[in-house]
N, CA, C and O atoms as a GROMACS GRO file, in nm:
protein
  540
    1MET      N    1 -20.295   8.648  -8.206
    1MET     CA    2 -20.153   8.624  -8.196
    1MET      C    3 -20.086   8.674  -8.325
    1MET      O    4 -20.134   8.647  -8.435
    2SER      N    5 -19.976   8.745  -8.310
    2SER     CA    6 -19.905   8.798  -8.426
    2SER      C    7 -19.834   8.686  -8.502
    2SER      O    8 -19.810   8.578  -8.447
    3ASP      N    9 -19.801   8.714  -8.627
    3ASP     CA   10 -19.726   8.615  -8.706
    3ASP      C   11 -19.593   8.583  -8.639
    3ASP      O   12 -19.552   8.467  -8.634
    4ALA      N   13 -19.526   8.685  -8.588
    4ALA     CA   14 -19.396   8.663  -8.523
    4ALA      C   15 -19.411   8.572  -8.402
    4ALA      O   16 -19.330   8.482  -8.382
    5ALA      N   17 -19.512   8.595  -8.320
    5ALA     CA   18 -19.534   8.513  -8.201
    5ALA      C   19 -19.569   8.370  -8.239
    5ALA      O   20 -19.527   8.276  -8.172
    6ARG      N   21 -19.645   8.352  -8.346
    6ARG     CA   22 -19.684   8.219  -8.391
    6ARG      C   23 -19.561   8.134  -8.426
    6ARG      O   24 -19.560   8.014  -8.400
    7TYR      N   25 -19.458   8.196  -8.483
    7TYR     CA   26 -19.338   8.122  -8.521
    7TYR      C   27 -19.248   8.091  -8.402
    7TYR      O   28 -19.155   8.012  -8.413
    8ARG      N   29 -19.275   8.154  -8.288
    8ARG     CA   30 -19.195   8.126  -8.168
    8ARG      C   31 -19.272   8.040  -8.068
    8ARG      O   32 -19.220   8.010  -7.960
    9ASP      N   33 -19.393   8.000  -8.101
    9ASP     CA   34 -19.472   7.914  -8.011
    9ASP      C   35 -19.401   7.782  -7.986
    9ASP      O   36 -19.330   7.731  -8.072
   10PRO      N   37 -19.422   7.726  -7.865
   10PRO     CA   38 -19.367   7.592  -7.839
   10PRO      C   39 -19.421   7.492  -7.941
   10PRO      O   40 -19.534   7.504  -7.988
   11ARG      N   41 -19.342   7.396  -7.971
   11ARG     CA   42 -19.381   7.294  -8.068
   11ARG      C   43 -19.470   7.189  -8.001
   11ARG      O   44 -19.480   7.183  -7.878
   12GLY      N   45 -19.534   7.109  -8.082
   12GLY     CA   46 -19.613   6.998  -8.032
   12GLY      C   47 -19.524   6.892  -7.970
   12GLY      O   48 -19.402   6.903  -7.972
   13THR      N   49 -19.586   6.792  -7.916
   13THR     CA   50 -19.511   6.682  -7.856
   13THR      C   51 -19.548   6.552  -7.926
   13THR      O   52 -19.652   6.542  -7.991
   14SER      N   53 -19.461   6.455  -7.910
   14SER     CA   54 -19.486   6.323  -7.966
   14SER      C   55 -19.468   6.220  -7.855
   14SER      O   56 -19.417   6.254  -7.747
   15PRO      N   57 -19.507   6.098  -7.879
   15PRO     CA   58 -19.485   5.995  -7.776
   15PRO      C   59 -19.338   5.953  -7.769
   15PRO      O   60 -19.303   5.867  -7.687
   16PHE      N   61 -19.249   6.012  -7.853
   16PHE     CA   62 -19.110   5.968  -7.859
   16PHE      C   63 -19.013   6.060  -7.786
   16PHE      O   64 -18.895   6.026  -7.775
   17SER      N   65 -19.058   6.175  -7.736
   17SER     CA   66 -18.975   6.266  -7.657
   17SER      C   67 -18.845   6.305  -7.729
   17SER      O   68 -18.736   6.285  -7.676
   18TYR      N   69 -18.858   6.360  -7.849
   18TYR     CA   70 -18.743   6.400  -7.929
   18TYR      C   71 -18.672   6.522  -7.872
   18TYR      O   72 -18.734   6.609  -7.811
   19SER      N   73 -18.543   6.527  -7.894
   19SER     CA   74 -18.462   6.648  -7.878
   19SER      C   75 -18.341   6.628  -7.967
   19SER      O   76 -18.312   6.516  -8.009
   20LEU      N   77 -18.270   6.735  -7.994
   20LEU     CA   78 -18.156   6.726  -8.084
   20LEU      C   79 -18.026   6.719  -8.005
   20LEU      O   80 -18.001   6.805  -7.920
   21HIS      N   81 -17.946   6.619  -8.031
   21HIS     CA   82 -17.817   6.605  -7.963
   21HIS      C   83 -17.708   6.682  -8.038
   21HIS      O   84 -17.631   6.757  -7.978
   22HIS      N   85 -17.701   6.663  -8.172
   22HIS     CA   86 -17.599   6.732  -8.250
   22HIS      C   87 -17.640   6.736  -8.396
   22HIS      O   88 -17.733   6.668  -8.439
   23VAL      N   89 -17.569   6.818  -8.470
   23VAL     CA   90 -17.581   6.825  -8.616
   23VAL      C   91 -17.444   6.785  -8.671
   23VAL      O   92 -17.342   6.829  -8.619
   24GLN      N   93 -17.443   6.702  -8.775
   24GLN     CA   94 -17.316   6.668  -8.838
   24GLN      C   95 -17.302   6.742  -8.970
   24GLN      O   96 -17.396   6.748  -9.050
   25ILE      N   97 -17.184   6.797  -8.990
   25ILE     CA   98 -17.151   6.869  -9.112
   25ILE      C   99 -17.026   6.803  -9.169
   25ILE      O  100 -16.932   6.772  -9.096
   26ALA      N  101 -17.024   6.782  -9.300
   26ALA     CA  102 -16.911   6.716  -9.364
   26ALA      C  103 -16.800   6.815  -9.398
   26ALA      O  104 -16.824   6.929  -9.436
   27ILE      N  105 -16.676   6.767  -9.382
   27ILE     CA  106 -16.558   6.844  -9.421
   27ILE      C  107 -16.466   6.753  -9.503
   27ILE      O  108 -16.474   6.630  -9.492
   28PRO      N  109 -16.380   6.811  -9.586
   28PRO     CA  110 -16.287   6.728  -9.665
   28PRO      C  111 -16.179   6.666  -9.575
   28PRO      O  112 -16.150   6.718  -9.468
   29PRO      N  113 -16.121   6.556  -9.618
   29PRO     CA  114 -16.012   6.493  -9.542
   29PRO      C  115 -15.895   6.590  -9.520
   29PRO      O  116 -15.861   6.669  -9.608
   30GLY      N  117 -15.835   6.581  -9.402
   30GLY     CA  118 -15.715   6.659  -9.373
   30GLY      C  119 -15.737   6.806  -9.345
   30GLY      O  120 -15.641   6.884  -9.345
   31THR      N  121 -15.862   6.848  -9.320
   31THR     CA  122 -15.890   6.991  -9.299
   31THR      C  123 -15.927   7.024  -9.154
   31THR      O  124 -15.985   7.130  -9.127
   32GLU      N  125 -15.894   6.936  -9.062
   32GLU     CA  126 -15.932   6.958  -8.923
   32GLU      C  127 -15.874   7.089  -8.866
   32GLU      O  128 -15.942   7.159  -8.792
   33ASP      N  129 -15.750   7.122  -8.900
   33ASP     CA  130 -15.690   7.246  -8.848
   33ASP      C  131 -15.764   7.369  -8.901
   33ASP      O  132 -15.786   7.465  -8.826
   34GLU      N  133 -15.800   7.367  -9.026
   34GLU     CA  134 -15.878   7.478  -9.083
   34GLU      C  135 -16.016   7.486  -9.018
   34GLU      O  136 -16.068   7.594  -8.994
   35ALA      N  137 -16.074   7.369  -8.991
   35ALA     CA  138 -16.204   7.366  -8.923
   35ALA      C  139 -16.194   7.423  -8.783
   35ALA      O  140 -16.281   7.499  -8.739
   36ARG      N  141 -16.087   7.389  -8.712
   36ARG     CA  142 -16.066   7.444  -8.576
   36ARG      C  143 -16.055   7.596  -8.581
   36ARG      O  144 -16.114   7.666  -8.499
   37ALA      N  145 -15.979   7.647  -8.678
   37ALA     CA  146 -15.961   7.792  -8.689
   37ALA      C  147 -16.095   7.861  -8.706
   37ALA      O  148 -16.117   7.967  -8.648
   38TYR      N  149 -16.184   7.802  -8.784
   38TYR     CA  150 -16.315   7.865  -8.808
   38TYR      C  151 -16.412   7.843  -8.692
   38TYR      O  152 -16.465   7.939  -8.636
   39TYR      N  153 -16.434   7.718  -8.655
   39TYR     CA  154 -16.537   7.687  -8.556
   39TYR      C  155 -16.495   7.725  -8.413
   39TYR      O  156 -16.579   7.770  -8.334
   40VAL      N  157 -16.369   7.709  -8.380
   40VAL     CA  158 -16.321   7.748  -8.247
   40VAL      C  159 -16.279   7.895  -8.250
   40VAL      O  160 -16.323   7.974  -8.166
   41GLY      N  161 -16.194   7.932  -8.346
   41GLY     CA  162 -16.142   8.068  -8.351
   41GLY      C  163 -16.245   8.174  -8.383
   41GLY      O  164 -16.248   8.278  -8.318
   42ASN      N  165 -16.330   8.150  -8.483
   42ASN     CA  166 -16.427   8.251  -8.523
   42ASN      C  167 -16.562   8.238  -8.452
   42ASN      O  168 -16.620   8.339  -8.410
   43LEU      N  169 -16.611   8.116  -8.438
   43LEU     CA  170 -16.743   8.098  -8.375
   43LEU      C  171 -16.735   8.083  -8.224
   43LEU      O  172 -16.838   8.091  -8.156
   44GLY      N  173 -16.616   8.063  -8.170
   44GLY     CA  174 -16.600   8.056  -8.024
   44GLY      C  175 -16.643   7.924  -7.962
   44GLY      O  176 -16.671   7.919  -7.842
   45MET      N  177 -16.649   7.818  -8.041
   45MET     CA  178 -16.689   7.688  -7.989
   45MET      C  179 -16.570   7.620  -7.922
   45MET      O  180 -16.456   7.664  -7.938
   46THR      N  181 -16.595   7.514  -7.847
   46THR     CA  182 -16.493   7.438  -7.779
   46THR      C  183 -16.484   7.299  -7.840
   46THR      O  184 -16.587   7.233  -7.861
   47GLU      N  185 -16.363   7.255  -7.870
   47GLU     CA  186 -16.348   7.119  -7.923
   47GLU      C  187 -16.362   7.018  -7.809
   47GLU      O  188 -16.308   7.038  -7.700
   48VAL      N  189 -16.435   6.911  -7.836
   48VAL     CA  190 -16.457   6.803  -7.741
   48VAL      C  191 -16.380   6.682  -7.791
   48VAL      O  192 -16.388   6.648  -7.910
   49GLN      N  193 -16.307   6.615  -7.703
   49GLN     CA  194 -16.232   6.498  -7.745
   49GLN      C  195 -16.328   6.388  -7.788
   49GLN      O  196 -16.420   6.351  -7.714
   50LYS      N  197 -16.306   6.335  -7.908
   50LYS     CA  198 -16.388   6.225  -7.959
   50LYS      C  199 -16.347   6.094  -7.891
   50LYS      O  200 -16.231   6.079  -7.852
   51PRO      N  201 -16.439   6.001  -7.876
   51PRO     CA  202 -16.400   5.869  -7.826
   51PRO      C  203 -16.294   5.808  -7.919
   51PRO      O  204 -16.301   5.828  -8.040
   52PRO      N  205 -16.197   5.734  -7.864
   52PRO     CA  206 -16.086   5.682  -7.944
   52PRO      C  207 -16.130   5.605  -8.070
   52PRO      O  208 -16.068   5.618  -8.175
   53GLU      N  209 -16.233   5.526  -8.058
   53GLU     CA  210 -16.276   5.447  -8.174
   53GLU      C  211 -16.331   5.535  -8.286
   53GLU      O  212 -16.325   5.498  -8.403
   54LEU      N  213 -16.384   5.651  -8.252
   54LEU     CA  214 -16.436   5.745  -8.352
   54LEU      C  215 -16.328   5.843  -8.398
   54LEU      O  216 -16.333   5.891  -8.511
   55ALA      N  217 -16.231   5.872  -8.312
   55ALA     CA  218 -16.124   5.965  -8.348
   55ALA      C  219 -16.042   5.913  -8.466
   55ALA      O  220 -15.983   5.991  -8.541
   56LYS      N  221 -16.037   5.781  -8.483
   56LYS     CA  222 -15.962   5.720  -8.594
   56LYS      C  223 -16.015   5.765  -8.730
   56LYS      O  224 -15.942   5.763  -8.829
   57ARG      N  225 -16.141   5.806  -8.735
   57ARG     CA  226 -16.204   5.845  -8.861
   57ARG      C  227 -16.171   5.989  -8.901
   57ARG      O  228 -16.203   6.031  -9.012
   58GLY      N  229 -16.108   6.064  -8.811
   58GLY     CA  230 -16.081   6.205  -8.837
   58GLY      C  231 -16.201   6.290  -8.799
   58GLY      O  232 -16.296   6.242  -8.737
   59GLY      N  233 -16.196   6.416  -8.837
   59GLY     CA  234 -16.303   6.509  -8.801
   59GLY      C  235 -16.287   6.560  -8.659
   59GLY      O  236 -16.186   6.533  -8.594
   60LEU      N  237 -16.386   6.631  -8.612
   60LEU     CA  238 -16.384   6.680  -8.475
   60LEU      C  239 -16.525   6.711  -8.426
   60LEU      O  240 -16.618   6.731  -8.505
   61TRP      N  241 -16.538   6.714  -8.296
   61TRP     CA  242 -16.664   6.748  -8.232
   61TRP      C  243 -16.647   6.882  -8.162
   61TRP      O  244 -16.544   6.910  -8.102
   62LEU      N  245 -16.751   6.964  -8.172
   62LEU     CA  246 -16.748   7.098  -8.114
   62LEU      C  247 -16.875   7.119  -8.031
   62LEU      O  248 -16.981   7.065  -8.062
   63ARG      N  249 -16.860   7.199  -7.926
   63ARG     CA  250 -16.974   7.221  -7.836
   63ARG      C  251 -16.964   7.360  -7.777
   63ARG      O  252 -16.855   7.411  -7.752
   64THR      N  253 -17.078   7.422  -7.754
   64THR     CA  254 -17.087   7.547  -7.680
   64THR      C  255 -17.232   7.569  -7.641
   64THR      O  256 -17.322   7.534  -7.717
   65ASP      N  257 -17.254   7.627  -7.527
   65ASP     CA  258 -17.390   7.655  -7.480
   65ASP      C  259 -17.478   7.532  -7.502
   65ASP      O  260 -17.446   7.425  -7.450
   66ALA      N  261 -17.589   7.544  -7.576
   66ALA     CA  262 -17.679   7.430  -7.601
   66ALA      C  263 -17.661   7.376  -7.743
   66ALA      O  264 -17.754   7.316  -7.798
   67LEU      N  265 -17.544   7.395  -7.802
   67LEU     CA  266 -17.519   7.357  -7.940
   67LEU      C  267 -17.403   7.258  -7.948
   67LEU      O  268 -17.299   7.278  -7.885
   68GLU      N  269 -17.421   7.151  -8.026
   68GLU     CA  270 -17.312   7.059  -8.054
   68GLU      C  271 -17.310   7.031  -8.204
   68GLU      O  272 -17.413   7.001  -8.264
   69ILE      N  273 -17.192   7.043  -8.263
   69ILE     CA  274 -17.173   7.016  -8.405
   69ILE      C  275 -17.061   6.913  -8.418
   69ILE      O  276 -16.954   6.928  -8.358
   70HIS      N  277 -17.086   6.810  -8.497
   70HIS     CA  278 -16.983   6.712  -8.529
   70HIS      C  279 -16.940   6.737  -8.673
   70HIS      O  280 -17.024   6.745  -8.763
   71LEU      N  281 -16.811   6.749  -8.694
   71LEU     CA  282 -16.757   6.765  -8.828
   71LEU      C  283 -16.699   6.630  -8.869
   71LEU      O  284 -16.601   6.583  -8.812
   72GLY      N  285 -16.762   6.570  -8.968
   72GLY     CA  286 -16.722   6.438  -9.014
   72GLY      C  287 -16.650   6.446  -9.147
   72GLY      O  288 -16.691   6.520  -9.236
   73VAL      N  289 -16.543   6.368  -9.160
   73VAL     CA  290 -16.465   6.366  -9.283
   73VAL      C  291 -16.540   6.288  -9.390
   73VAL      O  292 -16.589   6.177  -9.366
   74GLU      N  293 -16.547   6.348  -9.506
   74GLU     CA  294 -16.612   6.285  -9.621
   74GLU      C  295 -16.515   6.288  -9.738
   74GLU      O  296 -16.477   6.396  -9.785
   75ALA      N  297 -16.474   6.169  -9.786
   75ALA     CA  298 -16.371   6.160  -9.890
   75ALA      C  299 -16.406   6.241 -10.015
   75ALA      O  300 -16.322   6.313 -10.067
   76ASP      N  301 -16.527   6.230 -10.062
   76ASP     CA  302 -16.571   6.303 -10.181
   76ASP      C  303 -16.659   6.421 -10.139
   76ASP      O  304 -16.773   6.433 -10.182
   77HIS      N  305 -16.604   6.506 -10.054
   77HIS     CA  306 -16.681   6.615  -9.995
   77HIS      C  307 -16.747   6.704 -10.101
   77HIS      O  308 -16.682   6.750 -10.195
   78VAL      N  309 -16.875   6.726 -10.083
   78VAL     CA  310 -16.951   6.822 -10.163
   78VAL      C  311 -17.018   6.915 -10.061
   78VAL      O  312 -17.094   6.867  -9.977
   79PRO      N  313 -16.992   7.046 -10.066
   79PRO     CA  314 -17.048   7.136  -9.965
   79PRO      C  315 -17.201   7.134  -9.965
   79PRO      O  316 -17.265   7.121 -10.069
   80ALA      N  317 -17.257   7.147  -9.847
   80ALA     CA  318 -17.402   7.160  -9.831
   80ALA      C  319 -17.437   7.307  -9.854
   80ALA      O  320 -17.424   7.389  -9.764
   81ARG      N  321 -17.480   7.339  -9.974
   81ARG     CA  322 -17.507   7.478 -10.010
   81ARG      C  323 -17.650   7.520  -9.978
   81ARG      O  324 -17.677   7.639  -9.961
   82LYS      N  325 -17.743   7.425  -9.970
   82LYS     CA  326 -17.882   7.456  -9.938
   82LYS      C  327 -17.916   7.406  -9.796
   82LYS      O  328 -17.964   7.483  -9.713
   83ALA      N  329 -17.892   7.279  -9.770
   83ALA     CA  330 -17.916   7.223  -9.636
   83ALA      C  331 -17.825   7.294  -9.537
   83ALA      O  332 -17.710   7.324  -9.567
   84HIS      N  333 -17.877   7.322  -9.417
   84HIS     CA  334 -17.798   7.396  -9.319
   84HIS      C  335 -17.860   7.387  -9.182
   84HIS      O  336 -17.981   7.366  -9.170
   85PRO      N  337 -17.779   7.402  -9.076
   85PRO     CA  338 -17.837   7.418  -8.943
   85PRO      C  339 -17.883   7.562  -8.924
   85PRO      O  340 -17.818   7.655  -8.973
   86GLY      N  341 -17.993   7.582  -8.855
   86GLY     CA  342 -18.038   7.714  -8.814
   86GLY      C  343 -17.999   7.732  -8.668
   86GLY      O  344 -18.059   7.670  -8.580
   87ILE      N  345 -17.901   7.815  -8.642
   87ILE     CA  346 -17.841   7.828  -8.509
   87ILE      C  347 -17.887   7.958  -8.443
   87ILE      O  348 -17.866   8.066  -8.496
   88LEU      N  349 -17.950   7.945  -8.327
   88LEU     CA  350 -17.992   8.063  -8.251
   88LEU      C  351 -17.873   8.124  -8.179
   88LEU      O  352 -17.787   8.053  -8.126
   89THR      N  353 -17.869   8.256  -8.177
   89THR     CA  354 -17.764   8.328  -8.103
   89THR      C  355 -17.825   8.450  -8.036
   89THR      O  356 -17.917   8.512  -8.089
   90GLY      N  357 -17.773   8.483  -7.921
   90GLY     CA  358 -17.818   8.602  -7.850
   90GLY      C  359 -17.738   8.726  -7.886
   90GLY      O  360 -17.764   8.833  -7.832
   91TYR      N  361 -17.642   8.712  -7.976
   91TYR     CA  362 -17.554   8.823  -8.011
   91TYR      C  363 -17.528   8.822  -8.161
   91TYR      O  364 -17.414   8.812  -8.205
   92LEU      N  365 -17.634   8.833  -8.238
   92LEU     CA  366 -17.630   8.822  -8.384
   92LEU      C  367 -17.539   8.926  -8.448
   92LEU      O  368 -17.457   8.893  -8.533
   93ASP      N  369 -17.554   9.051  -8.407
   93ASP     CA  370 -17.473   9.158  -8.467
   93ASP      C  371 -17.324   9.141  -8.438
   93ASP      O  372 -17.241   9.163  -8.525
   94GLY      N  373 -17.291   9.102  -8.316
   94GLY     CA  374 -17.151   9.079  -8.281
   94GLY      C  375 -17.091   8.964  -8.358
   94GLY      O  376 -16.976   8.972  -8.402
   95LEU      N  377 -17.168   8.857  -8.376
   95LEU     CA  378 -17.119   8.744  -8.453
   95LEU      C  379 -17.100   8.782  -8.599
   95LEU      O  380 -17.002   8.744  -8.662
   96SER      N  381 -17.194   8.857  -8.653
   96SER     CA  382 -17.184   8.904  -8.792
   96SER      C  383 -17.056   8.987  -8.810
   96SER      O  384 -16.983   8.969  -8.907
   97ALA      N  385 -17.032   9.078  -8.718
   97ALA     CA  386 -16.913   9.163  -8.726
   97ALA      C  387 -16.786   9.080  -8.717
   97ALA      O  388 -16.690   9.104  -8.790
   98ARG      N  389 -16.785   8.983  -8.627
   98ARG     CA  390 -16.667   8.898  -8.610
   98ARG      C  391 -16.637   8.818  -8.736
   98ARG      O  392 -16.521   8.809  -8.778
   99LEU      N  393 -16.741   8.760  -8.796
   99LEU     CA  394 -16.721   8.682  -8.918
   99LEU      C  395 -16.677   8.771  -9.034
   99LEU      O  396 -16.587   8.735  -9.111
  100SER      N  397 -16.739   8.887  -9.047
  100SER     CA  398 -16.700   8.981  -9.153
  100SER      C  399 -16.556   9.025  -9.136
  100SER      O  400 -16.481   9.029  -9.233
  101TRP      N  401 -16.517   9.058  -9.014
  101TRP     CA  402 -16.381   9.101  -8.985
  101TRP      C  403 -16.281   8.992  -9.023
  101TRP      O  404 -16.170   9.022  -9.068
  102ALA      N  405 -16.320   8.865  -9.005
  102ALA     CA  406 -16.232   8.753  -9.038
  102ALA      C  407 -16.235   8.717  -9.186
  102ALA      O  408 -16.168   8.623  -9.229
  103GLY      N  409 -16.313   8.792  -9.265
  103GLY     CA  410 -16.315   8.771  -9.409
  103GLY      C  411 -16.420   8.675  -9.461
  103GLY      O  412 -16.413   8.631  -9.576
  104HIS      N  413 -16.518   8.641  -9.377
  104HIS     CA  414 -16.624   8.550  -9.418
  104HIS      C  415 -16.747   8.631  -9.458
  104HIS      O  416 -16.793   8.718  -9.384
  105GLU      N  417 -16.800   8.603  -9.575
  105GLU     CA  418 -16.917   8.676  -9.624
  105GLU      C  419 -17.039   8.647  -9.537
  105GLU      O  420 -17.067   8.533  -9.501
  106VAL      N  421 -17.111   8.752  -9.504
  106VAL     CA  422 -17.235   8.745  -9.427
  106VAL      C  423 -17.345   8.802  -9.515
  106VAL      O  424 -17.335   8.915  -9.563
  107VAL      N  425 -17.451   8.724  -9.536
  107VAL     CA  426 -17.562   8.768  -9.621
  107VAL      C  427 -17.688   8.773  -9.535
  107VAL      O  428 -17.740   8.670  -9.492
  108TRP      N  429 -17.736   8.894  -9.510
  108TRP     CA  430 -17.857   8.913  -9.429
  108TRP      C  431 -17.980   8.876  -9.510
  108TRP      O  432 -17.985   8.897  -9.631
  109ASP      N  433 -18.080   8.821  -9.440
  109ASP     CA  434 -18.205   8.780  -9.503
  109ASP      C  435 -18.318   8.810  -9.405
  109ASP      O  436 -18.322   8.754  -9.296
  110GLU      N  437 -18.407   8.896  -9.444
  110GLU     CA  438 -18.518   8.939  -9.357
  110GLU      C  439 -18.648   8.864  -9.385
  110GLU      O  440 -18.754   8.908  -9.341
  111ASP      N  441 -18.642   8.751  -9.456
  111ASP     CA  442 -18.763   8.681  -9.497
  111ASP      C  443 -18.819   8.581  -9.397
  111ASP      O  444 -18.915   8.511  -9.430
  112PHE      N  445 -18.763   8.570  -9.279
  112PHE     CA  446 -18.812   8.476  -9.179
  112PHE      C  447 -18.890   8.555  -9.074
  112PHE      O  448 -18.830   8.629  -8.996
  113ILE      N  449 -19.020   8.540  -9.072
  113ILE     CA  450 -19.106   8.618  -8.981
  113ILE      C  451 -19.064   8.595  -8.836
  113ILE      O  452 -19.049   8.482  -8.791
  114GLY      N  453 -19.047   8.704  -8.765
  114GLY     CA  454 -19.018   8.698  -8.623
  114GLY      C  455 -18.870   8.684  -8.587
  114GLY      O  456 -18.836   8.678  -8.469
  115TYR      N  457 -18.784   8.680  -8.687
  115TYR     CA  458 -18.641   8.661  -8.662
  115TYR      C  459 -18.558   8.753  -8.750
  115TYR      O  460 -18.598   8.787  -8.862
  116ARG      N  461 -18.443   8.793  -8.698
  116ARG     CA  462 -18.336   8.850  -8.781
  116ARG      C  463 -18.241   8.736  -8.806
  116ARG      O  464 -18.220   8.651  -8.719
  117ARG      N  465 -18.184   8.731  -8.927
  117ARG     CA  466 -18.094   8.620  -8.956
  117ARG      C  467 -17.996   8.655  -9.068
  117ARG      O  468 -18.019   8.747  -9.146
  118PHE      N  469 -17.888   8.579  -9.072
  118PHE     CA  470 -17.796   8.587  -9.183
  118PHE      C  471 -17.744   8.448  -9.215
  118PHE      O  472 -17.748   8.357  -9.131
  119HIS      N  473 -17.696   8.433  -9.338
  119HIS     CA  474 -17.632   8.310  -9.382
  119HIS      C  475 -17.484   8.339  -9.408
  119HIS      O  476 -17.446   8.450  -9.444
  120THR      N  477 -17.404   8.238  -9.387
  120THR     CA  478 -17.262   8.244  -9.418
  120THR      C  479 -17.219   8.103  -9.456
  120THR      O  480 -17.300   8.010  -9.452
  121HIS      N  481 -17.096   8.086  -9.492
  121HIS     CA  482 -17.042   7.954  -9.526
  121HIS      C  483 -16.914   7.930  -9.449
  121HIS      O  484 -16.833   8.021  -9.430
  122ASP      N  485 -16.896   7.806  -9.406
  122ASP     CA  486 -16.769   7.771  -9.342
  122ASP      C  487 -16.660   7.763  -9.451
  122ASP      O  488 -16.693   7.777  -9.569
  123PRO      N  489 -16.536   7.741  -9.417
  123PRO     CA  490 -16.429   7.740  -9.518
  123PRO      C  491 -16.443   7.631  -9.624
  123PRO      O  492 -16.372   7.632  -9.724
  124PHE      N  493 -16.534   7.537  -9.602
  124PHE     CA  494 -16.552   7.424  -9.694
  124PHE      C  495 -16.676   7.441  -9.781
  124PHE      O  496 -16.712   7.351  -9.858
  125GLY      N  497 -16.742   7.557  -9.768
  125GLY     CA  498 -16.858   7.587  -9.850
  125GLY      C  499 -16.991   7.544  -9.792
  125GLY      O  500 -17.094   7.559  -9.857
  126ASN      N  501 -16.991   7.491  -9.669
  126ASN     CA  502 -17.116   7.450  -9.604
  126ASN      C  503 -17.192   7.572  -9.553
  126ASN      O  504 -17.135   7.659  -9.488
  127ARG      N  505 -17.320   7.577  -9.583
  127ARG     CA  506 -17.404   7.690  -9.544
  127ARG      C  507 -17.440   7.680  -9.395
  127ARG      O  508 -17.472   7.572  -9.344
  128LEU      N  509 -17.434   7.794  -9.327
  128LEU     CA  510 -17.474   7.806  -9.187
  128LEU      C  511 -17.569   7.924  -9.176
  128LEU      O  512 -17.547   8.028  -9.236
  129GLU      N  513 -17.675   7.908  -9.098
  129GLU     CA  514 -17.770   8.017  -9.072
  129GLU      C  515 -17.765   8.051  -8.925
  129GLU      O  516 -17.774   7.963  -8.839
  130PHE      N  517 -17.750   8.180  -8.895
  130PHE     CA  518 -17.752   8.228  -8.758
  130PHE      C  519 -17.870   8.321  -8.744
  130PHE      O  520 -17.894   8.406  -8.829
  131MET      N  521 -17.946   8.305  -8.636
  131MET     CA  522 -18.070   8.380  -8.621
  131MET      C  523 -18.097   8.418  -8.476
  131MET      O  524 -18.048   8.356  -8.382
  132SER      N  525 -18.178   8.524  -8.463
  132SER     CA  526 -18.216   8.574  -8.331
  132SER      C  527 -18.360   8.624  -8.338
  132SER      O  528 -18.396   8.693  -8.433
  133PRO      N  529 -18.443   8.588  -8.239
  133PRO     CA  530 -18.583   8.634  -8.243
  133PRO      C  531 -18.593   8.785  -8.230
  133PRO      O  532 -18.516   8.848  -8.158
  134LEU      N  533 -18.688   8.841  -8.301
  134LEU     CA  534 -18.718   8.984  -8.287
  134LEU      C  535 -18.793   9.003  -8.155
  134LEU      O  536 -18.871   8.917  -8.116
  135ASP      N  537 -18.769   9.111  -8.089
  135ASP     CA  538 -18.840   9.138  -7.963
  135ASP      C  539 -18.968   9.212  -7.988
  135ASP      O  540 -19.040   9.243  -7.893
   0.00000   0.00000   0.00000
């Protein structure tokens, strides 16, 4: 088995039947409109209405395909510069072009065996990784 294939193998199982529902990323207070412009406008995600009891806290929930991201307001926001979600996409080059066109830096990294990928940052400095398996 090639190194690339080994990294795409199905994962093991546990007695707990894990799966991922969402990833939460912190944003500064009062930046929901800027977040919408980036996550909806640039990444093409759809905003999901938060339950009323959670909407009082601010932030927003976003969803598309098999991905859900919750943006939570953090009073003393510090960007996640190292920690990040690794997001699979079937159109890596198109997404890279779209982000670059919108003025967001895209940094390609070829160090992940079996995948093409790049890193970028949302308007609040949070790191995001987008990746696609090599064929």
